[in-house]
PDB file of N, CA, C and O in Angstrom, chain B, residues numbered from 101:
ATOM      1  N   MET B 101      16.775  51.160  -2.492  1.00  0.00           N
ATOM      2  CA  MET B 101      16.348  50.084  -3.493  1.00  0.00           C
ATOM      3  C   MET B 101      17.138  48.825  -3.575  1.00  0.00           C
ATOM      4  O   MET B 101      16.860  47.776  -4.157  1.00  0.00           O
ATOM      5  N   ASN B 102      18.113  49.127  -2.915  1.00  0.00           N
ATOM      6  CA  ASN B 102      19.057  47.762  -2.845  1.00  0.00           C
ATOM      7  C   ASN B 102      18.285  47.083  -1.559  1.00  0.00           C
ATOM      8  O   ASN B 102      18.358  45.854  -1.550  1.00  0.00           O
ATOM      9  N   LEU B 103      17.533  47.699  -0.438  1.00  0.00           N
ATOM     10  CA  LEU B 103      17.373  46.973   0.625  1.00  0.00           C
ATOM     11  C   LEU B 103      15.573  45.917   0.029  1.00  0.00           C
ATOM     12  O   LEU B 103      15.117  44.846   0.429  1.00  0.00           O
ATOM     13  N   ASP B 104      15.148  46.744  -0.849  1.00  0.00           N
ATOM     14  CA  ASP B 104      14.036  46.359  -1.119  1.00  0.00           C
ATOM     15  C   ASP B 104      14.130  44.803  -2.215  1.00  0.00           C
ATOM     16  O   ASP B 104      13.385  43.825  -2.282  1.00  0.00           O
ATOM     17  N   PHE B 105      15.302  45.141  -2.901  1.00  0.00           N
ATOM     18  CA  PHE B 105      15.644  43.974  -3.665  1.00  0.00           C
ATOM     19  C   PHE B 105      16.467  42.712  -2.824  1.00  0.00           C
ATOM     20  O   PHE B 105      16.522  41.579  -3.301  1.00  0.00           O
ATOM     21  N   THR B 106      16.988  43.009  -1.737  1.00  0.00           N
ATOM     22  CA  THR B 106      16.979  41.593  -0.791  1.00  0.00           C
ATOM     23  C   THR B 106      16.337  41.096   0.093  1.00  0.00           C
ATOM     24  O   THR B 106      16.625  40.102   0.761  1.00  0.00           O
ATOM     25  N   PHE B 107      15.040  42.036   0.177  1.00  0.00           N
ATOM     26  CA  PHE B 107      13.837  41.688   0.751  1.00  0.00           C
ATOM     27  C   PHE B 107      13.343  40.658  -0.042  1.00  0.00           C
ATOM     28  O   PHE B 107      13.263  39.518   0.416  1.00  0.00           O
ATOM     29  N   GLU B 108      13.013  40.917  -1.148  1.00  0.00           N
ATOM     30  CA  GLU B 108      12.386  40.433  -2.496  1.00  0.00           C
ATOM     31  C   GLU B 108      12.894  39.167  -2.709  1.00  0.00           C
ATOM     32  O   GLU B 108      12.185  38.226  -3.067  1.00  0.00           O
ATOM     33  N   ARG B 109      14.725  39.047  -2.400  1.00  0.00           N
ATOM     34  CA  ARG B 109      14.867  37.849  -2.990  1.00  0.00           C
ATOM     35  C   ARG B 109      14.998  36.812  -1.568  1.00  0.00           C
ATOM     36  O   ARG B 109      15.242  35.605  -1.574  1.00  0.00           O
ATOM     37  N   GLN B 110      14.830  37.424  -0.746  1.00  0.00           N
ATOM     38  CA  GLN B 110      14.907  36.602   0.334  1.00  0.00           C
ATOM     39  C   GLN B 110      13.705  36.380   0.827  1.00  0.00           C
ATOM     40  O   GLN B 110      13.723  35.829   1.928  1.00  0.00           O
ATOM     41  N   LEU B 111      12.299  36.705   0.235  1.00  0.00           N
ATOM     42  CA  LEU B 111      11.119  35.908   0.042  1.00  0.00           C
ATOM     43  C   LEU B 111      10.796  35.129  -0.997  1.00  0.00           C
ATOM     44  O   LEU B 111       9.879  34.310  -0.941  1.00  0.00           O
ATOM     45  N   GLU B 112      11.599  35.343  -2.132  1.00  0.00           N
ATOM     46  CA  GLU B 112      11.366  34.140  -3.229  1.00  0.00           C
ATOM     47  C   GLU B 112      12.711  32.931  -2.465  1.00  0.00           C
ATOM     48  O   GLU B 112      12.359  31.753  -2.525  1.00  0.00           O
ATOM     49  N   LEU B 113      13.948  33.149  -1.888  1.00  0.00           N
ATOM     50  CA  LEU B 113      14.263  31.984  -1.554  1.00  0.00           C
ATOM     51  C   LEU B 113      13.519  31.207  -0.626  1.00  0.00           C
ATOM     52  O   LEU B 113      13.268  30.010  -0.763  1.00  0.00           O
ATOM     53  N   THR B 114      13.043  32.203   0.685  1.00  0.00           N
ATOM     54  CA  THR B 114      11.786  31.492   1.367  1.00  0.00           C
ATOM     55  C   THR B 114      10.875  30.209   0.767  1.00  0.00           C
ATOM     56  O   THR B 114      10.759  29.026   1.088  1.00  0.00           O
ATOM     57  N   ARG B 115      10.109  31.336  -0.596  1.00  0.00           N
ATOM     58  CA  ARG B 115       8.984  30.504  -1.120  1.00  0.00           C
ATOM     59  C   ARG B 115       9.560  29.389  -1.873  1.00  0.00           C
ATOM     60  O   ARG B 115       8.701  28.567  -2.191  1.00  0.00           O
ATOM     61  N   LYS B 116      10.723  29.108  -2.249  1.00  0.00           N
ATOM     62  CA  LYS B 116      11.199  28.098  -2.900  1.00  0.00           C
ATOM     63  C   LYS B 116      11.692  26.957  -1.885  1.00  0.00           C
ATOM     64  O   LYS B 116      11.648  25.793  -2.283  1.00  0.00           O
ATOM     65  N   GLU B 117      12.210  27.266  -0.450  1.00  0.00           N
ATOM     66  CA  GLU B 117      12.520  26.464   0.067  1.00  0.00           C
ATOM     67  C   GLU B 117      11.344  25.870   1.006  1.00  0.00           C
ATOM     68  O   GLU B 117      11.504  24.867   1.701  1.00  0.00           O
ATOM     69  N   GLU B 118      10.273  26.535   0.947  1.00  0.00           N
ATOM     70  CA  GLU B 118       9.172  26.023   1.490  1.00  0.00           C
ATOM     71  C   GLU B 118       8.393  25.280   0.360  1.00  0.00           C
ATOM     72  O   GLU B 118       7.436  24.628   0.779  1.00  0.00           O
ATOM     73  N   ARG B 119       8.571  25.249  -0.766  1.00  0.00           N
ATOM     74  CA  ARG B 119       7.893  24.564  -1.946  1.00  0.00           C
ATOM     75  C   ARG B 119       8.927  23.234  -1.857  1.00  0.00           C
ATOM     76  O   ARG B 119       8.492  22.083  -1.878  1.00  0.00           O
ATOM     77  N   GLU B 120      10.096  23.500  -1.775  1.00  0.00           N
ATOM     78  CA  GLU B 120      10.921  22.014  -1.590  1.00  0.00           C
ATOM     79  C   GLU B 120      10.617  21.305  -0.841  1.00  0.00           C
ATOM     80  O   GLU B 120      10.490  20.136  -1.206  1.00  0.00           O
ATOM     81  N   LEU B 121      10.322  21.694   0.721  1.00  0.00           N
ATOM     82  CA  LEU B 121       9.823  21.131   1.949  1.00  0.00           C
ATOM     83  C   LEU B 121       8.487  20.360   1.694  1.00  0.00           C
ATOM     84  O   LEU B 121       8.225  19.195   1.993  1.00  0.00           O
ATOM     85  N   GLY B 122       7.634  21.375   1.016  1.00  0.00           N
ATOM     86  CA  GLY B 122       6.260  20.733   0.866  1.00  0.00           C
ATOM     87  C   GLY B 122       6.469  19.693  -0.251  1.00  0.00           C
ATOM     88  O   GLY B 122       5.638  18.800  -0.415  1.00  0.00           O
ATOM     89  N   ARG B 123       7.370  19.777  -0.881  1.00  0.00           N
ATOM     90  CA  ARG B 123       7.476  18.483  -2.009  1.00  0.00           C
ATOM     91  C   ARG B 123       8.231  16.948  -1.163  1.00  0.00           C
ATOM     92  O   ARG B 123       7.953  15.775  -1.411  1.00  0.00           O
ATOM     93  N   GLU B 124       9.175  17.451  -0.195  1.00  0.00           N
ATOM     94  CA  GLU B 124       9.406  16.368   0.570  1.00  0.00           C
ATOM     95  C   GLU B 124       8.368  15.712   1.471  1.00  0.00           C
ATOM     96  O   GLU B 124       8.363  14.500   1.688  1.00  0.00           O
ATOM     97  N   GLU B 125       7.599  16.463   1.922  1.00  0.00           N
ATOM     98  CA  GLU B 125       6.545  16.105   3.080  1.00  0.00           C
ATOM     99  C   GLU B 125       5.592  15.011   2.158  1.00  0.00           C
ATOM    100  O   GLU B 125       5.159  13.905   2.482  1.00  0.00           O
ATOM    101  N   GLY B 126       5.445  15.779   0.874  1.00  0.00           N
ATOM    102  CA  GLY B 126       4.407  14.899  -0.103  1.00  0.00           C
ATOM    103  C   GLY B 126       5.274  13.536  -0.514  1.00  0.00           C
ATOM    104  O   GLY B 126       4.660  12.468  -0.520  1.00  0.00           O
ATOM    105  N   ARG B 127       6.306  13.548  -0.766  1.00  0.00           N
ATOM    106  CA  ARG B 127       7.101  12.342  -1.089  1.00  0.00           C
ATOM    107  C   ARG B 127       6.939  11.082  -0.012  1.00  0.00           C
ATOM    108  O   ARG B 127       6.427   9.969  -0.130  1.00  0.00           O
ATOM    109  N   GLU B 128       7.734  11.887   1.302  1.00  0.00           N
ATOM    110  CA  GLU B 128       7.323  11.168   2.690  1.00  0.00           C
ATOM    111  C   GLU B 128       5.989  10.450   2.820  1.00  0.00           C
ATOM    112  O   GLU B 128       5.854   9.317   3.282  1.00  0.00           O
ATOM    113  N   GLU B 129       4.889  11.339   2.300  1.00  0.00           N
ATOM    114  CA  GLU B 129       3.820  10.729   2.863  1.00  0.00           C
ATOM    115  C   GLU B 129       3.458   9.594   2.078  1.00  0.00           C
ATOM    116  O   GLU B 129       2.809   8.621   2.462  1.00  0.00           O
ATOM    117  N   GLY B 130       3.991   9.826   0.811  1.00  0.00           N
ATOM    118  CA  GLY B 130       3.511   8.778  -0.041  1.00  0.00           C
ATOM    119  C   GLY B 130       3.835   7.697  -0.271  1.00  0.00           C
ATOM    120  O   GLY B 130       3.301   6.760  -0.865  1.00  0.00           O
ATOM    121  N   ARG B 131       5.153   7.901   0.442  1.00  0.00           N
ATOM    122  CA  ARG B 131       6.312   6.308   0.816  1.00  0.00           C
ATOM    123  C   ARG B 131       5.587   5.681   1.948  1.00  0.00           C
ATOM    124  O   ARG B 131       5.395   4.467   2.018  1.00  0.00           O
ATOM    125  N   GLU B 132       5.127   6.675   2.971  1.00  0.00           N
ATOM    126  CA  GLU B 132       4.409   5.958   4.316  1.00  0.00           C
ATOM    127  C   GLU B 132       2.966   5.137   3.769  1.00  0.00           C
ATOM    128  O   GLU B 132       2.619   4.013   4.131  1.00  0.00           O
ATOM    129  N   GLU B 133       2.161   6.137   2.686  1.00  0.00           N
ATOM    130  CA  GLU B 133       0.850   5.556   2.156  1.00  0.00           C
ATOM    131  C   GLU B 133       1.536   3.815   1.334  1.00  0.00           C
ATOM    132  O   GLU B 133       0.957   2.742   1.164  1.00  0.00           O
ATOM    133  N   GLY B 134       2.653   4.164   1.077  1.00  0.00           N
ATOM    134  CA  GLY B 134       3.079   2.757  -0.030  1.00  0.00           C
ATOM    135  C   GLY B 134       3.285   1.801   0.946  1.00  0.00           C
ATOM    136  O   GLY B 134       2.591   0.816   0.694  1.00  0.00           O
ATOM    137  N   ARG B 135       4.060   1.642   2.135  1.00  0.00           N
ATOM    138  CA  ARG B 135       4.629   1.069   3.010  1.00  0.00           C
ATOM    139  C   ARG B 135       3.209   0.349   3.889  1.00  0.00           C
ATOM    140  O   ARG B 135       3.151  -0.845   4.181  1.00  0.00           O
ATOM    141  N   ILE B 136       2.413   1.103   4.127  1.00  0.00           N
ATOM    142  CA  ILE B 136       1.151   0.894   4.665  1.00  0.00           C
ATOM    143  C   ILE B 136       0.524   0.130   3.764  1.00  0.00           C
ATOM    144  O   ILE B 136       0.227  -0.968   4.234  1.00  0.00           O
ATOM    145  N   GLU B 137       0.080   0.355   2.192  1.00  0.00           N
ATOM    146  CA  GLU B 137      -0.760  -0.693   1.446  1.00  0.00           C
ATOM    147  C   GLU B 137      -0.045  -1.836   1.346  1.00  0.00           C
ATOM    148  O   GLU B 137      -0.685  -2.886   1.292  1.00  0.00           O
ATOM    149  N   GLY B 138       1.637  -1.888   1.294  1.00  0.00           N
ATOM    150  CA  GLY B 138       2.306  -3.001   1.111  1.00  0.00           C
ATOM    151  C   GLY B 138       1.872  -4.108   2.340  1.00  0.00           C
ATOM    152  O   GLY B 138       1.495  -5.234   2.017  1.00  0.00           O
ATOM    153  N   ARG B 139       1.954  -3.713   3.730  1.00  0.00           N
ATOM    154  CA  ARG B 139       1.905  -4.569   4.275  1.00  0.00           C
ATOM    155  C   ARG B 139       0.642  -5.046   4.439  1.00  0.00           C
ATOM    156  O   ARG B 139       0.514  -6.140   4.987  1.00  0.00           O
ATOM    157  N   GLU B 140      -0.571  -4.286   3.978  1.00  0.00           N
ATOM    158  CA  GLU B 140      -2.045  -4.843   3.910  1.00  0.00           C
ATOM    159  C   GLU B 140      -1.981  -5.879   2.685  1.00  0.00           C
ATOM    160  O   GLU B 140      -2.695  -6.856   2.456  1.00  0.00           O
ATOM    161  N   GLU B 141      -1.382  -5.587   2.291  1.00  0.00           N
ATOM    162  CA  GLU B 141      -1.615  -6.526   0.647  1.00  0.00           C
ATOM    163  C   GLU B 141      -1.008  -7.731   1.191  1.00  0.00           C
ATOM    164  O   GLU B 141      -1.710  -8.742   1.205  1.00  0.00           O
ATOM    165  N   GLY B 142       0.310  -7.799   1.692  1.00  0.00           N
ATOM    166  CA  GLY B 142       0.959  -8.822   2.563  1.00  0.00           C
ATOM    167  C   GLY B 142       0.598  -9.652   3.323  1.00  0.00           C
ATOM    168  O   GLY B 142       1.061 -10.792   3.325  1.00  0.00           O
ATOM    169  N   ARG B 143      -0.595  -9.101   4.375  1.00  0.00           N
ATOM    170  CA  ARG B 143      -1.100  -9.865   5.100  1.00  0.00           C
ATOM    171  C   ARG B 143      -2.282 -10.739   4.417  1.00  0.00           C
ATOM    172  O   ARG B 143      -2.420 -11.952   4.579  1.00  0.00           O
ATOM    173  N   GLU B 144      -3.246  -9.770   3.495  1.00  0.00           N
ATOM    174  CA  GLU B 144      -4.081 -10.726   2.725  1.00  0.00           C
ATOM    175  C   GLU B 144      -3.234 -11.888   1.833  1.00  0.00           C
ATOM    176  O   GLU B 144      -3.569 -13.069   1.746  1.00  0.00           O
ATOM    177  N   GLU B 145      -2.688 -11.600   1.535  1.00  0.00           N
ATOM    178  CA  GLU B 145      -1.720 -12.747   0.342  1.00  0.00           C
ATOM    179  C   GLU B 145      -1.172 -13.916   1.497  1.00  0.00           C
ATOM    180  O   GLU B 145      -1.205 -15.130   1.294  1.00  0.00           O
ATOM    181  N   GLY B 146      -0.694 -13.300   2.671  1.00  0.00           N
ATOM    182  CA  GLY B 146      -0.313 -14.534   3.955  1.00  0.00           C
ATOM    183  C   GLY B 146      -1.692 -15.104   4.219  1.00  0.00           C
ATOM    184  O   GLY B 146      -1.634 -16.333   4.258  1.00  0.00           O
ATOM    185  N   ARG B 147      -3.142 -14.539   4.450  1.00  0.00           N
ATOM    186  CA  ARG B 147      -4.245 -15.309   4.655  1.00  0.00           C
ATOM    187  C   ARG B 147      -4.502 -16.027   3.617  1.00  0.00           C
ATOM    188  O   ARG B 147      -4.623 -17.232   3.837  1.00  0.00           O
ATOM    189  N   ILE B 148      -4.690 -15.480   1.985  1.00  0.00           N
ATOM    190  CA  ILE B 148      -4.827 -16.754   1.329  1.00  0.00           C
ATOM    191  C   ILE B 148      -4.105 -17.615   1.327  1.00  0.00           C
ATOM    192  O   ILE B 148      -4.637 -18.716   1.468  1.00  0.00           O
ATOM    193  N   ALA B 149      -2.821 -17.594   1.200  1.00  0.00           N
ATOM    194  CA  ALA B 149      -1.769 -18.937   1.311  1.00  0.00           C
ATOM    195  C   ALA B 149      -2.203 -19.785   1.995  1.00  0.00           C
ATOM    196  O   ALA B 149      -2.419 -20.926   1.587  1.00  0.00           O
ATOM    197  N   SER B 150      -2.485 -19.256   3.564  1.00  0.00           N
ATOM    198  CA  SER B 150      -2.907 -20.277   4.761  1.00  0.00           C
ATOM    199  C   SER B 150      -4.259 -21.033   4.323  1.00  0.00           C
ATOM    200  O   SER B 150      -4.326 -22.255   4.191  1.00  0.00           O
ATOM    201  N   VAL B 151      -5.372 -20.102   4.106  1.00  0.00           N
ATOM    202  CA  VAL B 151      -6.527 -20.728   3.676  1.00  0.00           C
ATOM    203  C   VAL B 151      -6.373 -22.101   2.478  1.00  0.00           C
ATOM    204  O   VAL B 151      -6.853 -23.229   2.581  1.00  0.00           O
ATOM    205  N   LEU B 152      -5.466 -21.482   1.270  1.00  0.00           N
ATOM    206  CA  LEU B 152      -5.362 -22.658   0.623  1.00  0.00           C
ATOM    207  C   LEU B 152      -4.635 -23.830   0.885  1.00  0.00           C
ATOM    208  O   LEU B 152      -4.925 -24.953   0.474  1.00  0.00           O
ATOM    209  N   SER B 153      -3.360 -23.416   1.820  1.00  0.00           N
ATOM    210  CA  SER B 153      -2.890 -24.925   2.559  1.00  0.00           C
ATOM    211  C   SER B 153      -3.317 -25.550   3.546  1.00  0.00           C
ATOM    212  O   SER B 153      -2.781 -26.620   3.836  1.00  0.00           O
ATOM    213  N   LEU B 154      -4.700 -24.902   4.535  1.00  0.00           N
ATOM    214  CA  LEU B 154      -5.463 -25.769   5.134  1.00  0.00           C
ATOM    215  C   LEU B 154      -6.367 -26.549   3.868  1.00  0.00           C
ATOM    216  O   LEU B 154      -6.331 -27.767   4.043  1.00  0.00           O
ATOM    217  N   LEU B 155      -7.104 -26.186   2.736  1.00  0.00           N
ATOM    218  CA  LEU B 155      -7.687 -26.844   2.317  1.00  0.00           C
ATOM    219  C   LEU B 155      -6.845 -27.947   1.554  1.00  0.00           C
ATOM    220  O   LEU B 155      -7.306 -29.086   1.628  1.00  0.00           O
ATOM    221  N   LYS B 156      -5.671 -27.773   0.827  1.00  0.00           N
ATOM    222  CA  LYS B 156      -4.781 -28.716   0.112  1.00  0.00           C
ATOM    223  C   LYS B 156      -4.659 -30.015   1.200  1.00  0.00           C
ATOM    224  O   LYS B 156      -4.893 -31.101   0.671  1.00  0.00           O
ATOM    225  N   LYS B 157      -4.322 -30.058   2.665  1.00  0.00           N
ATOM    226  CA  LYS B 157      -4.028 -30.660   3.779  1.00  0.00           C
ATOM    227  C   LYS B 157      -5.422 -31.261   3.870  1.00  0.00           C
ATOM    228  O   LYS B 157      -5.352 -32.478   4.037  1.00  0.00           O
ATOM    229  N   GLY B 158      -6.488 -30.862   3.822  1.00  0.00           N
ATOM    230  CA  GLY B 158      -7.419 -31.415   4.249  1.00  0.00           C
ATOM    231  C   GLY B 158      -8.412 -31.256   5.238  1.00  0.00           C
ATOM    232  O   GLY B 158      -9.485 -31.840   5.389  1.00  0.00           O
ATOM    233  N   ASN B 159      -7.674 -30.056   6.107  1.00  0.00           N
ATOM    234  CA  ASN B 159      -8.435 -29.444   7.254  1.00  0.00           C
ATOM    235  C   ASN B 159      -9.417 -28.778   6.942  1.00  0.00           C
ATOM    236  O   ASN B 159     -10.205 -28.553   7.861  1.00  0.00           O
ATOM    237  N   ILE B 160      -9.700 -28.297   5.767  1.00  0.00           N
ATOM    238  CA  ILE B 160     -10.753 -27.285   5.891  1.00  0.00           C
ATOM    239  C   ILE B 160     -11.479 -27.793   4.202  1.00  0.00           C
ATOM    240  O   ILE B 160     -10.814 -28.022   3.191  1.00  0.00           O
ATOM    241  N   THR B 161     -12.805 -27.853   4.316  1.00  0.00           N
ATOM    242  CA  THR B 161     -13.597 -28.033   2.824  1.00  0.00           C
ATOM    243  C   THR B 161     -13.552 -27.018   1.548  1.00  0.00           C
ATOM    244  O   THR B 161     -13.556 -25.825   1.853  1.00  0.00           O
ATOM    245  N   LEU B 162     -13.519 -27.267   0.453  1.00  0.00           N
ATOM    246  CA  LEU B 162     -13.424 -26.220  -0.447  1.00  0.00           C
ATOM    247  C   LEU B 162     -14.839 -25.169  -0.546  1.00  0.00           C
ATOM    248  O   LEU B 162     -14.954 -24.406  -1.505  1.00  0.00           O
ATOM    249  N   THR B 163     -15.887 -25.230   0.559  1.00  0.00           N
ATOM    250  CA  THR B 163     -17.021 -24.556   0.667  1.00  0.00           C
ATOM    251  C   THR B 163     -16.551 -23.766   1.805  1.00  0.00           C
ATOM    252  O   THR B 163     -16.880 -22.582   1.748  1.00  0.00           O
ATOM    253  N   GLU B 164     -15.707 -24.203   3.057  1.00  0.00           N
ATOM    254  CA  GLU B 164     -15.542 -23.384   4.209  1.00  0.00           C
ATOM    255  C   GLU B 164     -14.114 -22.452   3.575  1.00  0.00           C
ATOM    256  O   GLU B 164     -13.921 -21.375   4.140  1.00  0.00           O
ATOM    257  N   ALA B 165     -13.362 -22.751   2.699  1.00  0.00           N
ATOM    258  CA  ALA B 165     -12.386 -22.019   1.974  1.00  0.00           C
ATOM    259  C   ALA B 165     -12.910 -20.808   1.314  1.00  0.00           C
ATOM    260  O   ALA B 165     -12.349 -19.715   1.240  1.00  0.00           O
ATOM    261  N   SER B 166     -14.199 -21.189   0.789  1.00  0.00           N
ATOM    262  CA  SER B 166     -14.620 -20.193  -0.063  1.00  0.00           C
ATOM    263  C   SER B 166     -15.245 -19.084   0.630  1.00  0.00           C
ATOM    264  O   SER B 166     -15.113 -17.943   0.187  1.00  0.00           O
ATOM    265  N   GLU B 167     -16.129 -19.395   2.017  1.00  0.00           N
ATOM    266  CA  GLU B 167     -16.790 -18.521   2.913  1.00  0.00           C
ATOM    267  C   GLU B 167     -15.588 -17.948   3.836  1.00  0.00           C
ATOM    268  O   GLU B 167     -15.824 -16.954   4.523  1.00  0.00           O
ATOM    269  N   GLU B 168     -14.422 -18.491   3.867  1.00  0.00           N
ATOM    270  CA  GLU B 168     -13.370 -17.723   4.852  1.00  0.00           C
ATOM    271  C   GLU B 168     -12.892 -16.822   3.833  1.00  0.00           C
ATOM    272  O   GLU B 168     -12.815 -15.661   4.236  1.00  0.00           O
ATOM    273  N   LEU B 169     -12.510 -17.025   2.505  1.00  0.00           N
ATOM    274  CA  LEU B 169     -11.831 -16.071   1.716  1.00  0.00           C
ATOM    275  C   LEU B 169     -13.128 -14.713   1.137  1.00  0.00           C
ATOM    276  O   LEU B 169     -12.815 -13.635   0.631  1.00  0.00           O
ATOM    277  N   GLY B 170     -14.285 -15.108   1.359  1.00  0.00           N
ATOM    278  CA  GLY B 170     -15.438 -14.525   0.469  1.00  0.00           C
ATOM    279  C   GLY B 170     -15.412 -14.353  -0.799  1.00  0.00           C
ATOM    280  O   GLY B 170     -15.561 -13.212  -1.238  1.00  0.00           O
ATOM    281  N   ILE B 171     -15.214 -15.464  -1.683  1.00  0.00           N
ATOM    282  CA  ILE B 171     -15.346 -15.891  -2.784  1.00  0.00           C
ATOM    283  C   ILE B 171     -16.261 -17.319  -3.284  1.00  0.00           C
ATOM    284  O   ILE B 171     -16.806 -18.147  -2.553  1.00  0.00           O
ATOM    285  N   GLU B 172     -16.216 -17.277  -4.624  1.00  0.00           N
ATOM    286  CA  GLU B 172     -16.971 -18.170  -4.989  1.00  0.00           C
ATOM    287  C   GLU B 172     -15.845 -19.462  -4.920  1.00  0.00           C
ATOM    288  O   GLU B 172     -14.621 -19.342  -4.882  1.00  0.00           O
ATOM    289  N   GLU B 173     -16.597 -20.668  -4.915  1.00  0.00           N
ATOM    290  CA  GLU B 173     -15.666 -21.956  -4.955  1.00  0.00           C
ATOM    291  C   GLU B 173     -14.752 -22.205  -6.424  1.00  0.00           C
ATOM    292  O   GLU B 173     -13.765 -22.934  -6.523  1.00  0.00           O
ATOM    293  N   GLU B 174     -15.420 -21.331  -7.590  1.00  0.00           N
ATOM    294  CA  GLU B 174     -14.581 -21.505  -8.712  1.00  0.00           C
ATOM    295  C   GLU B 174     -13.198 -20.873  -8.633  1.00  0.00           C
ATOM    296  O   GLU B 174     -12.134 -21.363  -9.012  1.00  0.00           O
ATOM    297  N   GLN B 175     -13.457 -19.490  -7.970  1.00  0.00           N
ATOM    298  CA  GLN B 175     -12.402 -18.632  -7.660  1.00  0.00           C
ATOM    299  C   GLN B 175     -11.579 -19.021  -6.443  1.00  0.00           C
ATOM    300  O   GLN B 175     -10.724 -18.254  -6.001  1.00  0.00           O
ATOM    301  N   VAL B 176     -11.791 -20.022  -5.983  1.00  0.00           N
ATOM    302  CA  VAL B 176     -10.994 -20.924  -5.104  1.00  0.00           C
ATOM    303  C   VAL B 176      -9.773 -21.843  -5.941  1.00  0.00           C
ATOM    304  O   VAL B 176      -8.544 -21.823  -6.007  1.00  0.00           O
ATOM    305  N   LYS B 177     -10.903 -22.658  -6.535  1.00  0.00           N
ATOM    306  CA  LYS B 177     -10.228 -23.695  -7.314  1.00  0.00           C
ATOM    307  C   LYS B 177      -9.338 -22.939  -8.512  1.00  0.00           C
ATOM    308  O   LYS B 177      -8.523 -23.652  -9.097  1.00  0.00           O
ATOM    309  N   LYS B 178      -9.452 -21.456  -8.935  1.00  0.00           N
ATOM    310  CA  LYS B 178      -8.335 -20.809  -9.570  1.00  0.00           C
ATOM    311  C   LYS B 178      -7.277 -20.484  -8.782  1.00  0.00           C
ATOM    312  O   LYS B 178      -6.312 -20.092  -9.438  1.00  0.00           O
ATOM    313  N   LEU B 179      -7.123 -20.508  -7.655  1.00  0.00           N
ATOM    314  CA  LEU B 179      -6.292 -19.557  -6.901  1.00  0.00           C
ATOM    315  C   LEU B 179      -5.480 -20.753  -6.473  1.00  0.00           C
ATOM    316  O   LEU B 179      -4.312 -20.693  -6.091  1.00  0.00           O
ATOM    317  N   LEU B 180      -6.341 -22.039  -6.591  1.00  0.00           N
ATOM    318  CA  LEU B 180      -5.192 -23.354  -6.136  1.00  0.00           C
ATOM    319  C   LEU B 180      -4.366 -23.604  -7.351  1.00  0.00           C
ATOM    320  O   LEU B 180      -3.174 -23.862  -7.180  1.00  0.00           O
ATOM    321  N   LYS B 181      -4.897 -23.554  -8.662  1.00  0.00           N
ATOM    322  CA  LYS B 181      -4.629 -23.869  -9.793  1.00  0.00           C
ATOM    323  C   LYS B 181      -2.982 -23.068 -10.288  1.00  0.00           C
ATOM    324  O   LYS B 181      -2.003 -23.582 -10.830  1.00  0.00           O
ATOM    325  N   ASP B 182      -3.277 -21.336  -9.730  1.00  0.00           N
ATOM    326  CA  ASP B 182      -2.324 -20.454 -10.080  1.00  0.00           C
ATOM    327  C   ASP B 182      -1.092 -20.744  -9.329  1.00  0.00           C
ATOM    328  O   ASP B 182       0.034 -20.473  -9.745  1.00  0.00           O
ATOM    329  N   GLU B 183      -1.379 -21.349  -8.117  1.00  0.00           N
ATOM    330  CA  GLU B 183      -0.221 -21.678  -7.487  1.00  0.00           C
ATOM    331  C   GLU B 183       1.039 -22.614  -7.602  1.00  0.00           C
ATOM    332  O   GLU B 183       1.914 -22.581  -6.736  1.00  0.00           O
TER     333      GLU B 183
END
């Protein structure tokens, strides 16, 4: 009887450890996804800032900026105001 209790307790502990390991793996996966998304957002923000900088310097037209960013000219004007 004691042997069965010990086996059951070991099984319970093993399951608990596996759940905790699964949680930790899930948290790490979430952090990695967050880092990837953050880098992508940063690149996009940098691209927008570069295009707006070129527009302000007169190196490209409003139409060219709009085409490069894939948005309407009015949206480009709003981005300029919001800076």
